[in-house]
C-alpha positions in Angstrom: 112.2 91.9 103.2 109.1 94.1 102.8 105.7 92.8 103.1 102.8 94.7 101.5 99.1 94.5 102.4 96.4 96.4 100.2 92.9 97.1 101.4 90.0 99.4 100.4 89.0 97.9 96.9 85.2 97.3 96.1 82.4 98.0 94.0 81.4 101.6 93.4 79.1 103.4 91.1 80.6 105.7 88.2 81.4 109.0 89.7 82.1 107.6 93.2 85.1 107.5 95.3 87.5 105.0 96.9 90.6 105.1 99.0 93.1 102.4 98.8 95.8 101.6 101.5 98.9 99.7 101.3 100.6 98.8 104.6 104.2 97.9 104.7 105.9 95.8 107.3 109.5 94.6 107.9 111.8 97.2 106.5 112.4 101.0 106.4 109.6 102.3 104.6 110.6 105.9 104.2 113.5 104.9 101.8 111.2 103.1 99.3 109.7 104.6 96.2 106.0 103.4 96.4 103.7 102.9 93.5 100.3 101.8 92.5 99.7 99.5 89.6 96.7 98.1 88.0 95.7 95.4 85.8 92.5 95.1 83.8 91.3 91.6 82.4 93.3 91.0 79.2 95.6 93.9 79.7 99.0 94.5 80.9 99.8 95.7 84.2 100.1 99.4 84.3 101.6 102.1 86.5 98.8 104.4 87.9 100.8 106.6 90.3 104.1 106.7 92.1 105.6 108.8 95.2 109.3 108.9 95.8 110.7 109.7 99.4 110.2 113.3 100.0 106.7 113.3 98.3 107.3 114.1 94.5 104.4 112.2 92.7 103.7 111.3 88.9 100.6 110.1 87.6 99.2 108.1 84.4 97.7 110.5 82.1 94.1 109.1 82.5 94.0 109.4 86.2 95.5 113.1 86.6 93.2 115.4 88.4 91.1 112.3 89.6 93.6 110.2 91.7 96.0 111.2 94.5 98.9 109.2 95.8 100.3 110.0 99.3 102.3 108.3 102.1 102.6 108.3 105.7 106.1 107.2 106.7 105.3 107.0 110.4 102.6 104.5 109.5 104.3 102.8 106.9 101.5 103.3 104.5 100.7 104.6 101.0 97.3 105.8 99.9 95.6 106.1 96.6 92.4 108.4 96.8 90.6 107.7 93.7 87.6 110.3 92.9 85.3 110.5 89.7 85.7 106.9 89.2 84.9 105.5 85.7 84.2 102.1 84.5 87.5 101.8 82.6 89.3 102.1 86.1 88.0 98.8 86.8 91.0 96.5 87.5 93.0 94.8 90.3 95.2 97.4 92.0 98.7 96.5 93.2 101.0 98.4 95.5 104.8 98.0 94.7 107.7 99.1 96.7 111.1 99.8 95.0 114.4 100.2 96.8 117.6 100.0 94.5 117.3 96.7 92.8 114.7 95.2 95.2 111.0 95.4 94.4 108.2 93.9 96.3 104.4 93.5 95.4 101.2 93.2 97.4 98.5 90.5 96.7 96.2 93.1 94.8 92.8 94.4 95.8 89.9 94.4 93.2 88.2 97.9 92.2 85.1 97.5 90.1 83.3 100.7 88.8 79.7 99.7 87.7 76.3 100.8 88.0 
């Protein structure tokens, strides 16, 4: 079993930055594929960024060159650095961990980009 707790969301003006954190407890973090997803009102949840064991990453096209996903296996934490935020980035952001057939979700953290 893996428990995920996100933090770092909030209200930010367009062009601003936020860093989200997702702390994992209860299992061997370094073997998990970690991802950040988001869900805006009235829309489906979508993958934002993913990082695999070893550090390779992939990003949704609209966030490339603005967002950076990273992981600290010693701390059991994955991060999402979000720069140059836009109003369309407003959503609830969720952390997800995958290992084989097992998948775990965090409770989500709200990010609102507005002036």
